[in-house]
C-alpha positions, 0 to 999 in steps of 0.5 A: 160779353162782360168780364172782371180782373185785377187792375194791377195784373193787367197792367203788368201783363200788358206792360211786358207784352207791349215790348214785342210791339213795333212802333211801326207795323206793316199790318195795323192790327199788330199794334193791338193786344189780343184779348181772348176769354175762354171760361175764367181765363184771359189770354193776352196776345201781342206780336211783330209778325216774327216774335209773338208773346202770349200770357194768361190772367185769371178772371174774377168773373166772366159771362162769356167767351170771346176774342177781340183786339184793342190798340195797345197805346190806348189800353196801357195808358188807361190802366197803368195809373190805377191802384189795385182794384177790380176793373170790369170790360163790357164788350159789345162785338156789334158796335166794335166797342168796349166799355172799361169801368172802375171805382171812380169812373168809365172810359170806352175804346174801339175794338177790332176783329181779332180774326185778322191778327196773324197766326204764328208759325208753330214748331214742328212735332218732331222739334227738339226740346230743352229744359232749363231753370228759369234763373239759369237761362236769365244769367246765361242770356245776361252774360252773353248778349253783350257780345252779339254783333250787328252785321248785315253780312253775317246775320248769324252773328247777331244772335245767341247760339245754343249748342246742345251736345252729349257733354253740355249746353254751350250759350255762345255769343260773338261779334268777331272781336269778343266771344262769350262761351258758357258751357252748362254740364247739367243740360245735355242731349244724346243727339246734338241740336243747335239753334241761333236766338235773335236778340229781340226774343233774348232781350224780351226773356231776360226782362221776363225771366229770373223773377220766379223759380221753375223751369223754362222749356224750349222747343225748336226746330230749324226755323221756329222756336217756342219758349215756355216760361211758366205763365207765358209763351214766346214763339219766335222766328229763329236766325237761319244759317250755320254759326261759325266753329266758335271752339277753333278760335279759343286758344288752348294752354295760354302759358302766361296767367294773370290774376287780378281784382276784377272791380279794381281792373274795371274802375282802372280801365274807365278812368283810363279809357277816356284818354284813348284814341277815339277811333280805335279805343286802344289801351295798352296792357303791359305786364311785368312782375306783380304789376298790370300797367294800362296806357292810353293815348290820343296824340291828336288831342295830346292826351295821355293816361297811365295807371298801375294795378297790382296783380299776381302774374306767372309768365313773361314781360308782355305788352298787348292791346285790347279795345277798352270799351269791349274789355270794360264790357266783359269785365261788367259781365262777371260777377266774381271778386277776381278774373284770370287773364291767359295770355300767349303773345301780343298777336293771339286772343286773350282769355278772361276767366272767373277766378271761381266757376259757377256750379256745373258751369264753365264760363269763358270770355275771349278778347282779340288783341289790337296791334300796338306801336311799341 
């Protein structure tokens, strides 16, 4: 069997697929790419047993159909340094060998029988479906994934929760200390449905999406999901379990509202944070009149820092503690010029909102306060 294709196209596709492969695998063949040639189309597959990625490339020439597997590291190293040029694969299934020729040379690599490669679990015929614009999905994954947990006791917190209702699609992530909820009002369904997407396929998707237009279709049942993003598909195992009632922890009607320049507050927090206690990372927010004062202290090492930031504030004078690193993460995941902090009292969660919501969306981030000693 012999086929020819673009070196750049192959290198780009293999590089994207390689991110799903683990460095150590229970099955040796999971360290391989599967090449499946049907007519003038090459389908490439990679998997870690729980997540499987497939993508296609149109071939320049092909004289037959067939399947084989080849070690990911060997073929990646071989093709990634090529300038744009045609490369030709000559596959000898009897000798389990492939010869790859290009403009100035040739190399050969061993191949394996692709029939040993595990078949991913497919979603059921009665699966639910969501269609979402490519860039919108990438934007929502980017905005939420930082808030996911790494909790062995509560695995449901370790992924991004997609909650489809008759009113909207909510994309949610929380680690118990901070929470992000994005509501998309253009996507809704008559019958409520939900799933928890693990972090690894979420990271794979955000690296693949946002480059092109078009829509992404997500089909999911109770255990598995299939994400079709144009020229590729990701099949993944979902996190099973009941996600906490996130709406119940979001306070309603926090009366004290502070408006501040996002970039200015972010820069101030980054300057003050190194002076906070290493274990708690506590920063004290004291707001009074038109001034927000940030205080950090680490008495163990005799370090303190104070910085004032101009703001607009309607509310009672208040001091409230937040974890500095988490607040920096929250501000870093907004793109607006100003943010609004809605506060109730030092013991209740504070809300961080963009000054202007994205079109047809409602973005909300929540931070649990920390105890401060006045």
